[in-house]
C-alpha positions as CSV (number, residue, x, y, z in Angstrom):
1,X,-8.4,-9.9,-169.0
2,X,-8.6,-6.3,-168.1
3,X,-7.0,-4.9,-165.4
4,X,-9.4,-5.4,-162.6
5,X,-10.1,-8.9,-163.0
6,X,-6.6,-9.2,-163.0
7,X,-6.3,-7.3,-159.9
8,X,-9.2,-9.8,-158.5
9,X,-7.6,-12.8,-159.1
10,X,-4.2,-11.4,-157.7
11,X,-6.3,-10.3,-154.5
12,X,-8.0,-14.2,-154.2
13,X,-4.7,-15.8,-154.7
14,X,-3.1,-13.8,-151.4
15,X,-5.9,-14.3,-149.3
16,X,-5.9,-18.1,-150.1
17,X,-2.0,-18.2,-149.1
18,X,-2.7,-16.0,-145.9
19,X,-5.6,-18.1,-144.9
20,X,-3.0,-21.5,-145.8
21,X,-0.5,-19.8,-143.9
22,X,-2.4,-19.1,-140.7
23,X,-4.3,-22.4,-140.7
24,X,-0.7,-24.4,-140.9
25,X,0.5,-21.6,-138.0
26,X,-2.5,-22.5,-135.7
27,X,-2.1,-26.4,-136.2
28,X,1.1,-26.1,-135.3
29,X,1.2,-24.2,-132.3
30,X,-1.8,-26.5,-131.2
31,X,0.0,-29.4,-131.8
32,X,2.7,-28.1,-129.4
33,X,0.8,-27.3,-126.9
34,X,-1.1,-30.5,-127.0
35,X,1.8,-33.0,-126.9
36,X,2.0,-33.7,-130.5
37,X,-2.4,-34.2,-130.4
38,X,-3.4,-32.5,-134.1
39,X,-6.6,-30.7,-134.2
40,X,-9.0,-33.2,-136.3
41,X,-7.4,-35.8,-134.0
42,X,-8.7,-34.3,-131.2
43,X,-12.3,-33.4,-132.3
44,X,-12.6,-37.0,-134.2
45,X,-11.6,-38.4,-130.4
46,X,-14.2,-36.6,-128.6
47,X,-16.9,-36.5,-131.2
48,X,-16.8,-39.7,-132.8
49,X,-16.1,-42.3,-130.2
50,X,-19.0,-42.0,-128.0
51,X,-21.7,-41.2,-130.1
52,X,-24.8,-40.2,-127.2
53,X,-27.1,-39.4,-130.1
54,X,-27.8,-43.2,-131.3
55,X,-30.0,-45.7,-130.0
56,X,-28.3,-49.5,-129.2
57,X,-29.1,-51.9,-131.6
58,X,-30.6,-55.1,-130.1
């Protein structure tokens, strides 16, 4: 591997680490502000419990 490939992999690893850290921080902040309810739970509760796009079956 040449120097550019190694630098690219290091940059990719740092970018993924920053993305993961920001996601964890945002998730904890959201949970703190919404009485312990997580983002995924909130989304599934809003979008999957009342599927308005389905017709009732007879």
